[in-house]
C-alpha positions in Angstrom: -25.3 -34.2 -13.8 -23.2 -31.0 -13.8 -26.0 -28.8 -14.9 -28.3 -29.5 -12.0 -25.4 -28.8 -9.6 -24.7 -25.5 -11.3 -28.4 -24.6 -11.1 -28.6 -25.4 -7.4 -25.5 -23.3 -6.8 -27.0 -20.5 -8.8 -30.2 -20.6 -6.8 -28.2 -20.6 -3.5 -26.2 -17.6 -4.6 -29.3 -15.7 -5.5 -30.9 -16.6 -2.2 -27.8 -15.6 -0.3 -27.6 -12.3 -2.2 -31.0 -11.3 -0.9 -31.5 -13.1 2.4 -28.1 -12.6 4.0 -28.3 -8.8 4.0 -31.8 -9.0 5.4 -30.6 -11.2 8.3 -27.7 -8.8 9.0 -30.1 -5.9 8.9 -32.4 -7.6 11.4 -29.5 -8.2 13.7 -28.5 -4.5 13.5 -32.0 -3.4 14.2 -33.1 -5.8 16.9 -30.1 -7.4 18.5 -27.9 -5.9 21.2 -24.9 -8.2 21.7 -23.1 -5.7 24.0 -25.4 -3.3 25.8 -24.1 0.2 25.7 -21.8 -0.6 22.7 -23.8 -0.9 19.5 -20.5 -1.2 17.5 -20.2 -4.8 18.6 -23.5 -5.7 17.0 -22.7 -3.8 13.8 -19.3 -5.6 13.5 -20.9 -9.0 14.1 -23.6 -8.3 11.4 -21.0 -7.3 8.9 -18.8 -10.3 9.7 -21.8 -12.6 9.3 -22.7 -10.9 6.0 -19.1 -11.3 4.7 -18.8 -14.9 5.9 -22.0 -16.1 4.2 -21.2 -14.3 1.0 -17.7 -15.8 1.0 -19.1 -19.3 1.5 -21.9 -18.9 -1.1 -19.9 -16.6 -3.5 -23.0 -14.6 -4.0 -20.8 -11.8 -5.2 -17.1 -12.0 -6.3 -14.8 -12.8 -3.4 -12.7 -9.7 -3.9 -15.9 -7.5 -3.7 -16.9 -9.2 -0.4 -13.4 -8.6 1.0 -13.8 -4.8 0.3 -17.1 -4.5 2.2 -15.5 -3.2 5.4 -14.0 -0.2 3.5 -17.6 1.0 2.9 -19.5 -0.5 5.8 -17.2 0.1 8.8 -17.1 3.9 8.4 -20.8 4.0 7.5 -21.7 2.4 10.9 -19.1 4.2 12.8 -17.1 1.2 13.8 -13.8 2.7 12.6 -12.9 5.6 10.3 -12.2 5.1 6.6 -8.5 5.9 7.0 -7.9 3.2 9.5 -9.7 0.5 7.5 -7.9 1.5 4.3 -4.5 1.3 6.0 -5.1 -2.4 6.8 -5.6 -3.1 3.1 -2.4 -1.3 2.1 0.6 -2.2 4.2 4.0 -3.8 3.7 2.7 -7.3 4.2 0.1 -6.9 1.4 2.7 -5.5 -1.0 5.0 -8.4 -0.1 2.1 -10.7 -1.1 1.6 -8.9 -4.4 5.4 -9.1 -5.1 5.4 -12.8 -4.4 2.4 -13.4 -6.7 4.0 -11.4 -9.5 7.2 -13.4 -9.2 5.3 -16.6 -9.3 3.3 -15.5 -12.4 6.6 -14.6 -14.1 8.1 -18.0 -13.3 5.0 -19.7 -14.7 4.9 -17.5 -17.8 8.4 -18.4 -18.8 8.4 -22.0 -17.5 11.3 -21.1 -15.2 9.9 -23.6 -12.6 10.1 -26.4 -15.1 13.7 -25.5 -16.0 14.8 -25.4 -12.4 13.1 -28.7 -11.6 14.6 -30.5 -14.6 18.1 -29.0 -13.9 18.0 -30.3 -10.4 16.9 -33.8 -11.6 19.7 -33.8 -14.1 22.3 -33.0 -11.4 21.1 -35.7 -9.1 21.3 -38.6 -11.6 18.9 -41.4 -12.5 18.9 -43.8 -9.5 15.5 -44.0 -7.7 16.8 -42.5 -4.5 18.5 -39.6 -6.2 15.4 -38.9 -8.3 13.3 -38.8 -5.2 15.8 -36.4 -3.5 15.9 -34.3 -6.7 12.1 -33.9 -6.7 12.1 -33.1 -3.0 14.7 -30.3 -3.4 13.1 -28.9 -6.6 9.7 -28.8 -5.0 10.9 -27.3 -1.7 13.0 -24.6 -3.5 10.1 -23.6 -5.8 7.7 -23.6 -2.9 9.8 -21.1 -1.1 8.7 -18.5 -3.6 5.4 -19.8 -4.9 2.1 -21.2 -3.5 2.5 -24.7 -2.1 -0.4 -26.1 -4.1 0.7 -24.4 -7.3 4.2 -25.8 -6.9 3.0 -29.3 -6.3 0.7 -29.1 -9.4 3.6 -27.8 -11.5 6.0 -30.6 -10.4 3.3 -33.3 -10.7 3.4 -33.6 -14.6 7.2 -34.1 -14.5 6.8 -36.8 -11.9 4.1 -38.5 -13.8 6.1 -38.6 -17.0 9.0 -40.4 -15.1 6.5 -42.8 -13.5 5.0 -43.7 -16.8 8.4 -44.4 -18.2 9.3 -46.6 -15.2 6.0 -48.5 -15.6 6.8 -49.2 -19.2 10.2 -50.5 -18.3 9.6 -52.3 -15.0 5.8 -52.8 -14.8 3.1 -51.3 -12.6 3.6 -53.7 -9.7 7.2 -52.9 -9.2 6.8 -49.1 -9.4 3.6 -48.8 -7.3 5.3 -48.1 -4.0 7.8 -45.8 -5.6 5.0 -43.9 -7.3 3.3 -43.4 -3.9 6.5 -42.3 -2.2 7.2 -39.9 -5.0 3.8 -38.2 -4.7 4.0 -38.0 -1.0 7.5 -36.5 -1.2 6.3 -33.8 -3.5 3.4 -33.0 -1.1 5.6 -32.8 2.0 8.4 -30.9 0.3 5.9 -28.3 -0.9 4.8 -27.8 2.7 8.3 -27.7 4.1 9.5 -25.2 1.4 6.5 -23.0 2.1 7.6 -22.3 5.6 11.1 -21.2 4.6 10.3 -17.7 3.4 7.6 -15.1 4.2 6.1 -15.4 0.7 6.2 -19.2 0.6 2.7 -19.5 2.0 0.1 -16.9 3.0 -0.2 -17.9 6.7 3.5 -16.8 7.2 2.6 -13.2 6.3 -0.6 -13.4 8.3 1.5 -14.2 11.4 3.9 -11.4 10.6 1.0 -8.9 10.8 0.0 -10.3 14.2 3.5 -10.3 15.7 
């Protein structure tokens, strides 16, 4: 079942690799979206090319993201210096710093140590365990991706749930299990808005403001 899906995806990527540039070229040659300003048509064609290549992953995502560096100056939309400055600014370097810090935390299991330390401090009652997980998730999500934080905390939560199921039974722990998972998800989202590096949209809005 997996192989046919991979084959279809491969065919789609190959088709997109050839057809999408042809479509963009036809738009450039024959369309005139803004009479008197051909740059609008050029920009639309490049945006369409990038969008469809991102969706199909016809080429690596990073390579698609760099297309404006080559194509915008080529078609005279903006000069190379202006395009390059968008790729290298304080927001991008803040992104990189956040990712490096997250990688370092993962590499040395610092996230796990922080989470377990918080749980130890809060005690073993169900309410305190829930609060401990929420605080640990929110704190880690302030510095790491929301999804990555939730995925890191999840194994710790599952190990506690398994232990509770062994002691109390599945029926008694079902609602608590659901609440614990929801608390992790919501806490990751809440922690993500606390700092600029907590989630990518924060930095995107900084660039706009």
